[in-house]
N, C-alpha and C positions, 0 to 999 in steps of 0.2 A: 732189713731189720725184721726180726721175728717179734710179732705182738702176742703177748701172753695174758694180758689183762682184759677184763670185760670192757673197760673203757677203750682200750685199743680196738677191740672188735667192733664197738659201736662207732668209733671213728671211721673204720674201713667201710662199715655199712652206710654211714652217712655220705662217705665219699662216693660210694657206688650209687647211691640215690641221687646225689647232685649230678652225676654224669648222665643218668637216664632222665633227668628232669627236662621238660620241654624247654628248648632254648640252648641246652648244653651241647647239642650236636651241630649247631650253626654258629657262625661268627655274628657279631651285632649287624654287620653290613648285609649278611644273607638274610637275617631276620627282618630287616627293614625292607627288603625286596619281597617278602612273602605276600601274596594277594590275599585280600580278606574278602570272604564271600559267605553268605549264610542263606539257608533255606527260609522262605517265608511262607507259613502255613495257610494264611488267608488268601494270598495271592501266589500260587505256586510258580515260582521261578527263582533263579539265583540273581542276586543284585550285588553290584560292586560296593565296596565300603563296609562290608561286614564279613565275618569269619567263616570260611569253608572248612569246618572241622566239627566232629561230634563232641569233642571236649574243648572248652574254651581255653585258648592259650596254647593249643597243641601245635607242634612244629613239623616242618616237612623233613623227612629222614631219607627219602629216596628209595626206589624200588629194590635196590641191592639189599637193604636192610630188611625188606618185606620177604624177599626170597631165601633169606637165611632160615626162617621158619617155615615158609609155605614153599618148600623145595619141590613138592610134587607137581607144582604148576610151572616151574622154571623153564624147562626145555620147550614146552608147547607155547608158552607165553612169549618167549624171546623169539619165536618165529612168526609172531603176529605183527600187523600193522601197528597195533597199539604200542608194541615195544620199540618201534622207530622213533618214538618221541624222546626216548631216554637220552640224557646228557647232551642235549642241543641247547646252546646258549640262547638261541633265539626263541626258544619255547619257554614260557614261564613255569615255575615249579608246580603250580596247580593243574597244569595240563600235561604232565609227564608220567607216564607209567601207571603204577598201582594207584598213586594218590590223586591222579586225574579223576578217578571214579570214587575212590573210598575216602577222600579227604586226607588232611594232614595226619600222618601216622605216628607221631611222637607219643601221643597219649595212649594209643593202643599198644605201642611197644612197651611202655612203661607199666601199664595196668593189666595187660593180657586179657582185655575184656572186649567182647563184641559191642558193648554199649559205648566203647571209646572210639569207634570207628563207623563209618557208613556201611553196614552189612547187607544192604539191599534186601531187608526182610520187612519193609513197609507193607502195610495192607493196601494203602493207595498206590496204584500203579503210577500215577503222575509224578511222584517223588523220584522214582527210578528213571523214568523217561526223560525228565527235565535234566537230570545229571548228564545223560547221553547227549542231549541237545546242546549242552554247553560247548561241545566240540564239534557235533554233527549238524550245526545250523545250516550248513551248505545243502544238506540232504532234505531238510524240511524245517519249516519254523514251528514254533509251538502253536500258533494259531492254525496253520495249515493241518497239523497232525490232529489237533482237537475236533476238526471237522469231519474226520474220516470214521467210517464204521468200525475200524480196528480200535481207534481211541474210545469209542462209545461202548465197545465190548471190553473195555479196561485191559487190553492187551498191553504187556510189558515188552520192552526191547529184548529182554532175555527169554521171552517165549519163542523167539526165533533165532537169536544170536547168543553165542558164548563169548564173552569178552576175553576170555583166556586162550582160546584155540578155535580153529576151524574143524568142523566134522564133515563137511561136504566134500565131494569128490574133486571139485575144482580148487579146494582150499582157499575160497575167497569170501570175503564179507563176513567172516567169523560166524557162519551159519551152523546151526545145530544139525542140519541134514541137507541134502539136495533140495533146491528151492521147490519143485513140485511136490516132493514128499512132505515138506513142511506145510504147504498149502492144503493139500488133501487130508492132513491130519485133523483139520477142522472142517473142511468143506467136502464132506463125504458125499453128499448128494451131487455135487458137481463132478467128483471122481467117477460116479456112475455113469454121468453123461459121456465121459470120454471112452466108456467101454461100448458104446453104440456102434452099430454098423459103420455109420459115417461120422467122423469126428476130426477135429483138428489134431495135428500130430504132437500131442502132449503125452508124454508116458506116465501113467499112474500105476502101472505094474508091468511085468514082463509079458503079459499076454496081449494087452491092447497095442503095444508098440514094441515088438520084440527087438527091433534095431536101435531102441533108446529114444526115438522121437526127435524132432528138430526144433521144437518150440518149448518155452517155459511160460508159466503163468505170468511171470513179469514182462513178457513181451507185450501184453495187453493191459496189464493192471499195474498201477503204480501203488505199491503197498504202504508207502509212507505219507503220500499227499495226493492221492488220486482224485479224479472228479467224480461226484455223485456217489450214490450208494454202492455202486459196483467198483468204485475207485479205479476208474479207467485212466490210462495213460494219455488220452486225448479228451477234449470236451465233447466232440462230436464222434458218435459211433462210426459214421461214414468215414471220417478221416483216419479213424484207427484201422478200419478193415482195408482201406486203400494203400496202407503202408506195405501190404503184400500183394493185394488184388488190384494192382494199378490199371490193369486192362479193363476193369469193370467201371471205372469212374468216369469215362469220357474225357472231355466234354462231348456230349452228343447233341445233335440238332433236335432229335426227339428222344427225351429221357424218360425212363420210368420214374415216377414221382418219388420214390424212396431213394433213388440214386441222384436225382437232381438236387444239387445243394441249395438252390433257391426255393425248392418246394417241400423237400423232405429231408430227413437226416437219419433214418435208421434202416439199416440192412436187416435189423432184427424183425422188421415186418414180415419177412419171408424166411429168414434163417435163424437157426439156433446158433449160439456163439460157441458152444462146447461140443455138443454131439447131438445126433438124431438117428433114429431108425430109418430115415428116409435119405435117398441119395442127395448129395449136395448140401447137407446139413439143412434141408428144408424143413419147415414146422409141420407140414402136412404132405401126404403123398398125392400125386396126380392133380387133377384139375380143382380139386377142393381148395388148394392153396390159393388160386386165382379167384375163386368165387367169394372168398372172404371179403374182397373189395368189389369185384365186378359181379354184383349180384344180378344185374340186368342181362347178364350174358349166359344165364343157366340153361338156355335152350341149346347152346353149342355142347353136343354130347361127345367131347373129346375122349376116345378110348383110353388114353394113358395121361400124358400131361399136355398142357397147352403149348408147350415149347418143343415137344418131340413129335408132333403129328403133321408137320409140314406147315405149321402156321407161324407161331410167334417165337422164332429162333432167337432173336435179339432181345431177350426179355429184360436186360439192363439199360439198353438204349440203342438207338440207330441214327445214322446220318442220312438215311434213304427213305424210310418208311414210317409214317406216324403211327401205324399199328404194330410197330416192332416185329414186322414179319421177316425182315432180312436187313 
């Protein structure tokens, strides 16, 4: 039927509006299943029982509806782990695809407004991070994250991750770049340490490790919930080093104090963790390193180092000699 009157046009407009109204895209049964969550400004976390949407009453429309407009994201997004949640009956609607992060999309679809969706443009980084933690609580808890130096620096998940695609060579973890490249983009001083003569095999550029290196920053650092200011993957520095340097850990009958778990805990008493201008990543060259602790032995005028002059070869520990000579 052809409508020619103003009243008919208004009727068609009204019908179109009703079809776009929140709720029109879902049956009553589907609406009843919609989870209700809301952001609490005073205590930043999501709580059950309230609405997870930027517009009150907005409904879940599904990622397919989102990708009709945001087609530039489609191919990259569908290749991500985030897209694996789509159309799975065992996963609730608020944890599927686009709406798992941006909230119910019905209001945004109707109003075409950034204000009708969670657009991740908050000044407070905790808003964004807590949305990510709704699904990634297995990685770190809110409390663990808030103790980290990254959280205190107001880092956002999106400072390292792109929720829509992976940019790193391994195409894993939705990273904006390879992991070491991401770390040194902030930690420039540490990057310079890796350019020293002696360094752990972490590539920061093609010159310091032409073959690519065999270590990543994340081998030693837990970037989401690490221990202490350096966000280490282990509580004890010694245990972290021994994951690779097992031969240096003993147990020894006569152990150097820094190596003995009962007496000391830090390989960093003698070694730099990233790089050094001295062999073996040592903090100082020659006998000066030993004299930092053994001040009463300054009369021993070793020409090079205490461990290469035929004396203290077993500097980490010995089962034969209390003076660590062999």
